[in-house]
C-alpha positions in Angstrom: -16.4 -29.1 -54.1 -15.0 -28.9 -50.7 -16.8 -26.6 -48.0 -14.4 -24.1 -46.6 -17.2 -22.4 -44.3 -17.4 -25.5 -42.1 -17.1 -24.4 -38.6 -16.3 -26.9 -35.8 -19.1 -26.5 -33.2 -17.0 -28.5 -30.6 -16.2 -25.4 -28.8 -20.0 -24.4 -28.5 -20.7 -27.8 -27.0 -18.8 -27.6 -23.7 -20.4 -26.4 -20.7 -19.5 -23.5 -18.4 -17.2 -25.6 -16.0 -15.2 -27.0 -18.6 -14.8 -23.8 -20.5 -13.6 -22.1 -17.1 -11.1 -25.3 -16.5 -9.8 -24.7 -20.3 -9.2 -21.2 -19.8 -7.8 -21.5 -16.4 -5.4 -24.0 -18.0 -4.4 -21.9 -21.0 -3.8 -18.6 -18.6 -3.1 -20.0 -15.0 -2.3 -16.8 -13.4 -5.8 -15.2 -14.3 -7.6 -17.4 -11.4 -4.4 -16.9 -9.1 -4.9 -13.2 -9.5 -8.8 -13.0 -9.0 -8.5 -15.5 -6.2 -5.6 -13.1 -4.6 -7.6 -10.1 -5.0 -10.7 -11.9 -3.3 -8.5 -12.7 -0.5 -7.2 -9.3 0.3 -10.6 -8.0 0.1 -11.9 -10.5 2.4 -9.0 -9.9 4.8 -9.5 -6.2 4.6 -13.1 -6.4 5.4 -12.3 -8.6 8.2 -9.7 -6.2 9.8 -12.1 -3.2 9.2 -13.6 -3.4 12.8 -10.0 -3.9 14.5 -8.1 -1.2 12.5 -7.5 0.7 15.6 -7.0 4.5 15.3 -6.3 4.4 11.7 -8.6 6.4 9.5 -11.2 4.6 7.2 -9.7 6.3 4.2 -6.0 5.2 4.9 -7.2 1.6 5.8 -9.0 1.3 2.4 -6.1 2.7 0.4 -3.9 0.2 1.9 -6.1 -2.6 1.0 -6.7 -1.0 -2.4 -3.0 -0.9 -3.0 -2.3 -4.3 -1.8 -5.1 -6.0 -4.2 -3.9 -4.2 -7.3 -0.3 -4.9 -6.4 -1.1 -8.7 -6.3 -3.1 -8.5 -9.6 -0.1 -6.7 -11.2 2.3 -9.1 -10.0 0.2 -12.3 -11.1 -0.2 -10.5 -14.6 3.5 -9.8 -14.8 4.1 -13.5 -13.8 1.7 -14.6 -16.2 3.3 -12.7 -19.0 6.8 -14.2 -18.0 5.2 -17.6 -18.0 3.7 -17.6 -21.2 7.0 -16.5 -23.1 
């Protein structure tokens, strides 16, 4: 009698680092989008003090639009890459 309910536990045995690497290989544009988002946020925080006479709300809106644009672009490239 064969057991159809046997489940391979090899995916449960991997640690967080190898799981992250495996997921990044499956969808390479996810870490690229995340890194780009973090870079734009870091740049926005760095330029916050030297924004000149620009209002804070305008500066934050520009940074939000840039970060969202980068993530949407990475998602679009990822969709094109996967097909």
